[in-house]
C-alpha positions in Angstrom: 0.0 0.0 0.0 1.5 3.4 -1.1 1.6 6.1 1.6 -0.1 9.4 0.8 3.2 11.1 0.6 4.4 8.6 -2.0 1.3 9.1 -4.1 1.5 12.9 -3.7 5.1 12.9 -4.9 4.1 10.9 -8.0 1.4 13.5 -8.7 3.8 16.4 -8.3 6.4 14.7 -10.6 3.7 14.1 -13.2 2.6 17.8 -13.0 6.3 19.0 -13.3 6.5 17.3 -16.7 3.3 19.1 -18.0 3.2 22.5 -16.2 5.7 25.2 -15.7 7.7 25.1 -12.3 6.3 28.4 -11.3 2.7 27.2 -11.7 3.4 23.9 -9.8 5.1 25.9 -7.0 2.2 28.5 -6.8 -0.6 26.1 -6.7 0.8 22.8 -5.2 3.5 23.8 -2.7 1.0 24.0 0.2 -1.3 21.4 -1.1 -1.5 17.7 0.0 -3.5 14.5 0.2 -6.1 15.1 2.9 -7.9 11.8 2.8 -7.9 8.7 0.7 -9.7 5.4 0.1 -10.5 3.2 -2.9 -13.4 5.4 -4.0 -12.3 8.9 -3.3 -9.1 10.9 -3.0 -9.3 14.3 -1.3 -6.8 17.1 -1.8 -6.3 20.0 0.4 -5.7 23.4 -1.3 -4.8 26.4 0.8 -7.1 28.8 -0.9 -10.2 29.2 -3.1 -8.0 30.5 -5.9 -5.8 27.3 -5.7 -8.8 25.1 -5.6 -10.3 26.7 -8.7 -7.1 26.4 -10.6 -6.7 22.7 -9.7 -10.3 21.9 -10.6 -10.2 23.8 -13.9 -6.7 22.9 -15.1 -5.2 19.9 -13.3 -7.9 17.2 -12.5 -7.2 15.2 -15.7 -3.4 15.3 -15.0 -4.1 14.1 -11.4 -6.3 11.3 -12.6 -3.6 10.1 -15.2 -0.9 10.1 -12.4 -3.1 8.0 -10.1 -4.0 5.6 -12.9 -0.4 5.1 -13.8 0.5 4.4 -10.2 -2.5 2.4 -8.8 -4.6 1.4 -11.8 -7.4 3.0 -10.0 -9.7 6.0 -10.8 -11.0 7.4 -7.6 -13.3 10.3 -7.4 -11.4 13.5 -6.8 -12.3 16.2 -4.4 -10.6 19.4 -3.8 -11.1 21.1 -0.3 -9.8 24.5 0.3 -9.0 26.2 3.6 -12.4 27.7 3.9 -14.1 24.3 3.6 -11.7 22.4 5.9 -13.9 22.7 8.9 -16.9 21.4 7.1 -14.9 18.5 5.7 -13.8 17.6 9.2 -17.5 17.8 10.4 -18.4 15.3 7.6 -15.8 12.8 9.1 -17.3 13.0 12.6 -17.6 9.5 14.3 -19.0 8.2 17.6 -21.1 11.3 18.1 -17.9 13.4 18.9 -16.2 16.0 16.7 -13.3 14.6 14.9 -10.4 16.9 15.0 -7.1 16.3 13.2 -5.2 14.0 15.7 -1.9 15.0 14.3 -2.3 18.6 15.6 -1.6 18.2 19.2 0.6 20.2 21.7 3.1 17.4 21.7 3.6 17.6 18.0 3.9 21.4 18.0 7.5 22.5 17.9 8.0 25.4 20.2 10.6 28.2 19.7 11.1 31.9 20.5 8.7 32.7 17.4 5.7 30.9 18.9 6.3 30.2 22.6 4.0 32.9 23.8 1.1 31.7 21.7 1.8 28.1 22.6 1.8 28.8 26.3 -1.4 30.9 26.1 -3.1 28.1 24.1 -2.0 25.5 26.7 -3.3 27.7 29.6 -6.8 27.9 27.9 -7.0 24.1 28.0 -6.2 24.0 31.7 -8.8 26.7 32.7 -11.2 27.4 29.9 -12.8 30.8 30.0 -10.7 31.6 33.2 -7.1 32.2 31.9 -7.5 34.2 28.7 -10.8 35.0 27.1 -10.9 35.6 24.2 -7.5 34.3 23.0 -6.6 36.0 19.7 -3.6 34.4 17.8 -2.4 36.1 14.7 0.5 35.8 12.2 1.1 34.8 8.5 -0.2 31.7 6.9 1.5 28.5 7.4 3.1 29.1 10.9 0.9 26.9 13.0 -2.1 28.9 14.0 -4.7 26.2 12.9 -2.4 23.6 14.5 -2.9 25.4 17.9 -6.6 25.5 17.4 -6.8 21.8 16.8 -4.4 21.2 19.8 -6.7 23.2 22.0 -9.7 21.3 20.7 -8.0 17.9 21.2 -6.8 18.6 24.7 -10.1 20.0 25.9 -11.9 17.0 24.4 -9.6 14.8 26.5 -10.0 16.8 29.8 -13.6 17.8 29.3 -15.4 15.1 27.4 -18.8 16.7 27.9 -17.8 20.0 26.4 -19.6 21.2 23.2 -16.6 22.1 21.0 -17.3 24.0 17.8 -14.5 24.7 15.3 -15.2 26.8 12.2 -13.6 29.0 9.7 -15.1 32.6 9.3 -16.0 31.7 5.6 -17.9 28.7 6.7 -19.7 30.8 9.4 -20.8 33.3 6.7 -22.0 30.5 4.4 -23.9 28.8 7.1 -25.5 32.1 8.1 -26.6 32.7 4.5 -28.1 29.4 4.3 -29.9 29.8 7.7 -31.4 33.1 6.4 -32.4 31.6 3.1 -34.1 28.6 4.7 -35.4 30.5 7.8 -33.4 28.4 10.2 -32.0 31.3 12.3 -32.9 29.6 15.5 -31.0 26.4 14.6 -28.0 28.4 13.5 -27.8 30.4 16.7 -28.3 27.4 18.9 -25.3 25.7 17.3 -23.0 28.5 18.1 -24.4 29.9 21.2 -24.5 26.6 23.0 -20.8 26.0 22.5 -18.6 25.5 25.6 -15.6 26.2 23.3 -15.8 28.2 20.0 -12.7 28.0 17.8 -12.7 30.3 14.7 -10.0 30.3 12.1 -9.2 33.3 9.9 -11.5 35.8 11.6 -10.2 38.6 9.5 -12.6 37.6 6.7 -15.6 38.7 8.5 -14.5 42.3 8.2 -17.0 44.3 6.0 -19.6 41.5 6.0 -22.3 43.3 8.0 -24.7 40.4 8.7 -21.8 38.1 9.7 -20.3 40.7 12.0 -23.7 41.3 13.6 -24.3 37.6 14.2 -20.8 36.9 15.4 -20.9 39.9 17.7 -24.1 38.7 19.5 -22.7 35.1 19.6 -19.4 36.4 21.1 -21.4 38.4 23.7 -23.6 35.5 24.7 -20.7 33.1 25.1 -18.5 35.5 26.8 -21.2 36.4 29.5 -21.9 32.6 30.0 -18.1 32.2 30.7 -17.5 30.1 27.6 -14.1 30.0 26.0 -13.5 31.8 22.6 -10.3 31.4 20.5 -9.8 33.0 17.1 -6.9 33.3 14.7 -6.1 35.9 12.1 -3.4 36.9 9.7 -3.2 40.3 11.3 -3.9 42.0 14.7 -7.4 43.3 15.4 -6.4 47.0 14.8 -5.3 46.1 11.2 -8.3 44.1 10.1 -9.9 46.6 7.6 -13.6 47.2 7.8 -13.9 45.3 11.1 -16.6 46.9 13.4 -15.2 48.8 16.2 -17.3 46.9 18.8 -15.8 43.6 17.7 -12.3 45.1 17.6 -12.5 46.2 21.2 -13.7 42.9 22.3 -10.8 41.1 20.7 -8.4 43.6 22.1 -10.1 42.9 25.6 -8.6 39.5 25.8 -5.0 38.2 25.2 -3.5 38.9 21.8 -0.4 37.0 20.8 1.5 36.6 17.5 3.4 33.9 15.7 6.3 34.9 13.5 8.5 32.9 11.1 10.7 30.4 13.1 14.4 31.1 13.7 17.0 28.6 12.5 17.1 26.5 15.5 13.3 26.1 15.5 13.3 25.2 11.8 15.8 22.5 12.4 13.7 21.1 15.1 10.5 21.2 12.9 12.2 19.4 10.1 13.7 16.7 12.5 10.4 16.2 14.2 8.6 15.8 10.9 11.2 13.3 9.6 10.9 11.3 12.9 7.1 11.2 12.5 7.5 9.8 9.1 10.0 7.2 10.2 13.0 8.5 8.3 16.4 9.8 9.7 17.7 12.8 7.8 21.4 13.7 8.2 22.1 17.0 9.8 23.4 18.5 6.5 20.1 17.8 4.7 18.1 19.2 7.7 20.4 22.2 7.5 20.0 22.6 3.8 16.1 22.7 4.1 16.3 25.1 7.2 18.5 27.6 5.3 16.4 27.7 2.2 12.8 27.5 3.5 12.4 30.0 6.2 8.9 31.5 6.2 6.5 28.7 6.1 6.2 25.6 8.3 3.9 23.8 5.9 6.5 24.1 3.1 9.2 22.7 5.5 7.0 19.7 6.3 5.9 19.3 2.7 9.6 19.1 1.7 10.3 16.4 4.1 7.2 14.5 2.7 8.7 14.8 -0.8 12.1 13.6 0.3 10.5 10.5 1.9 8.4 9.9 -1.2 11.5 10.0 -3.5 13.3 7.8 -1.1 10.5 5.1 -1.4 9.8 5.8 -5.0 13.2 5.7 -6.5 15.3 4.2 -3.7 17.0 7.7 -3.6 19.9 7.7 -1.1 19.4 10.3 1.7 22.5 12.4 0.9 22.7 16.1 0.1 23.4 15.9 -3.7 20.5 13.7 -4.4 18.1 15.5 -2.0 19.1 18.9 -3.3 18.2 17.8 -6.9 14.9 16.2 -5.7 13.6 19.3 -4.0 15.2 22.0 -6.3 11.7 23.3 -7.1 10.5 23.3 -3.5 12.5 26.2 -2.2 13.6 29.7 -3.0 16.8 31.4 -2.1 16.2 33.3 1.2 16.6 36.6 -0.6 13.6 35.8 -2.8 11.2 34.4 -0.2 9.0 37.5 -0.7 8.4 39.6 -3.8 9.6 43.3 -3.7 7.2 46.1 -4.1 8.8 47.0 -7.3 8.0 43.5 -8.7 4.5 43.8 -7.7 4.0 47.2 -9.2 5.7 46.0 -12.3 3.4 43.0 -12.6 0.2 45.1 -11.9 1.3 47.6 -14.5 1.9 44.9 -17.1 -1.4 43.2 -16.3 -3.5 46.4 -16.7 -1.3 47.7 -19.5 -0.5 50.9 -17.5 2.9 52.5 -17.4 4.5 52.4 -14.0 4.9 56.1 -13.5 1.2 56.5 -14.0 0.4 53.7 -11.4 2.8 55.4 -8.9 1.5 58.9 -9.8 -1.5 61.0 -8.8 -3.7 60.5 -11.9 -7.2 59.8 -10.6 -8.9 58.3 -13.7 -10.9 55.2 -13.1 -8.6 53.0 -15.3 -5.6 53.9 -13.0 -7.1 54.3 -9.5 -8.3 50.7 -9.2 -5.0 49.1 -10.5 -3.2 51.3 -8.0 -5.4 50.1 -5.1 -4.8 46.5 -6.2 -1.0 47.1 -6.2 -1.2 48.6 -2.7 -3.4 45.6 -1.6 -0.9 43.0 -3.0 2.2 44.7 -1.5 0.5 44.6 1.9 -0.6 41.0 1.5 2.5 39.6 -0.1 5.3 41.6 1.7 3.7 42.7 5.0 5.2 46.1 4.6 3.9 48.9 6.8 1.2 51.3 5.5 3.8 54.0 5.7 6.3 52.1 3.6 3.7 51.2 0.9 2.7 54.8 0.8 6.2 55.9 0.1 6.1 53.8 -3.1 3.3 55.9 -4.4 4.0 59.3 -2.8 1.0 58.8 -0.5 0.6 58.9 3.3 -0.6 55.8 5.2 -4.3 57.0 5.5 -4.6 56.8 1.6 -3.1 53.2 1.8 -5.5 52.1 4.5 -8.4 53.6 2.4 -7.2 51.8 -0.7 -6.9 48.4 1.1 -10.5 48.9 2.5 -11.9 49.3 -0.9 -10.2 46.2 -2.3 -11.2 44.2 0.8 -14.8 45.4 0.4 -14.8 44.1 -3.1 -13.4 40.7 -1.9 -16.0 40.5 0.8 -18.6 40.7 -1.8 -16.9 38.0 -3.8 -16.5 40.4 -6.8 -15.7 38.0 -9.6 -13.5 40.4 -11.7 -11.5 41.5 -8.6 -11.0 37.9 -7.5 -9.9 36.7 -10.9 -7.5 39.6 -11.4 -5.9 39.1 -8.0 -5.5 35.4 -8.7 -3.8 36.0 -12.0 -1.6 38.8 -10.9 -0.5 36.8 -7.9 0.4 33.8 -10.2 2.3 36.1 -12.4 4.3 37.5 -9.4 5.1 34.0 -8.0 6.2 33.0 -11.5 9.0 35.6 -11.4 10.3 34.6 -8.0 
């Protein structure tokens, strides 16, 4: 029986021969096999953009790769981050929520970059609603925020088996609210969330600007808080930087404990890599662990994915676990540390090229409609892809930070409305940028 890592490596190898390295890196680096049986193979995609691309461009390739390896043609399902909680819910057994058993406190590698968040999460499980309520954990994608949510859920399920634990992403919360409103099931919807003993919400930043969602979550938050029920939320940014978030929600988040997770230092990266290798049953020499740790610095998922690929090549080809072989096998899995993030200049260049606008116009003060929106898109992408400050972004365009905040709010308002043109343009420009890295 092939392992999931082995099959995934075969799929990636198959795609490498048919798609450009940049495309494979952009849409598959953080994807993996989520679940598999003889009838169905479920693949995780980190975003709706990635899911749509895989579904529209890659399903036939994936089917061919699986057929070549297993002589089977299972049904394919792509689950994006926003749908992950619903998928986990569909896997429930024995009347208890089924949380990812791999995500525990014991499997979380602690270092200076995440120790504060780890200790806070652990404290919550020891005295729910007494230690820190709400607990707000923020940081870039791929650093372990969701891991900590699942770790809290798993530990509290052990310590308090009668607890009603609800885990959900903000996107799923919105979708369930829309369904409840349409089907007039508001009472059932509110009962589900307001009867929780522990509410865990992932990516809470996406409720900003969604008026009905904010309203419902505000009242849910208040009722749970007043009933001394534990609330834990994650975000990619602190409350005061979530554009369009209602002030009354912002102040409630700030009334609890806020802690961040930043990219791990070298020693923590080494520990993460060694821990992942050990869990997969392989021993990686120190020079290979060092090679990975020096070249993949900002994303824990990518580090762990790289170890998966190494194991798969070792199983698939009998590849010796030495540095020359490993470096060749994973050459498309990493980028030089100086290229981990795009520069503002690269983003501006790609936005200019996409919209056929000269860069001086994009950076300038012309206020015609065909320039203003691309300029706002450029500011938004710089903020999302480089995490530069508002002041630094403004300096690229000769503007102050208030103009940048206003521009980001306008783009995020369109995203909140699922504006198709905006979403498609952001996806395509992002792919173009990543292809240049």
